[in-house]
Legacy VTK file of the C-alpha trace (Angstrom):
# vtk DataFile Version 3.0
C-alpha trace
ASCII
DATASET POLYDATA
POINTS 60 float
-0.174 0.122 -0.001
1.593 3.051 -1.572
-1.059 5.760 -0.115
-3.015 7.734 -2.733
-0.449 8.528 -5.153
-2.563 7.642 -8.099
-4.665 10.412 -7.121
-2.043 13.129 -7.823
-0.945 15.967 -5.920
2.045 15.988 -4.064
4.150 12.929 -3.185
7.726 11.207 -2.521
9.279 9.264 -5.151
8.650 6.113 -2.475
6.344 4.491 -4.971
8.775 4.912 -7.829
11.457 3.106 -6.344
9.260 0.714 -4.688
8.260 -0.176 -8.385
12.294 -0.521 -9.069
12.243 -3.124 -6.334
13.416 -1.547 -3.129
11.957 -1.517 0.168
10.726 1.881 1.154
9.044 3.514 3.563
7.636 7.218 3.832
8.126 8.524 7.595
8.311 11.734 9.749
6.620 13.829 12.277
3.077 13.832 12.317
1.975 17.276 11.644
-1.262 18.788 11.944
-2.408 21.577 9.123
0.553 20.295 6.469
0.832 22.946 4.102
-1.370 25.560 5.686
0.304 28.849 6.809
0.561 27.483 10.309
1.988 23.742 10.462
1.428 22.245 13.863
3.929 19.619 15.443
3.944 18.323 19.297
7.341 18.728 20.410
7.352 15.123 22.176
6.426 13.655 18.722
9.520 15.374 17.202
11.580 14.214 20.178
10.120 11.031 19.561
10.551 10.774 15.676
14.388 12.257 16.214
15.032 8.857 18.644
13.492 6.870 16.347
15.677 7.564 13.622
18.827 7.722 15.507
17.976 4.459 16.949
17.783 2.899 13.460
20.468 4.544 11.793
22.961 3.165 14.764
21.307 -0.112 14.285
22.857 -0.446 10.950
LINES 1 61
60 0 1 2 3 4 5 6 7 8 9 10 11 12 13 14 15 16 17 18 19 20 21 22 23 24 25 26 27 28 29 30 31 32 33 34 35 36 37 38 39 40 41 42 43 44 45 46 47 48 49 50 51 52 53 54 55 56 57 58 59
């Protein structure tokens, strides 16, 4: 499942890489009001995302 990329609009190149056989995942900090004038993000979510990325890259 790659989301609603077939409906047009924004997105990433994840679906292109997946079609080429790469294992991909799109991940990021949860935001409220993405692409609006005022995006909101919880400091706890931001920190948790940082810790997750750090743990992932340190395990490689």
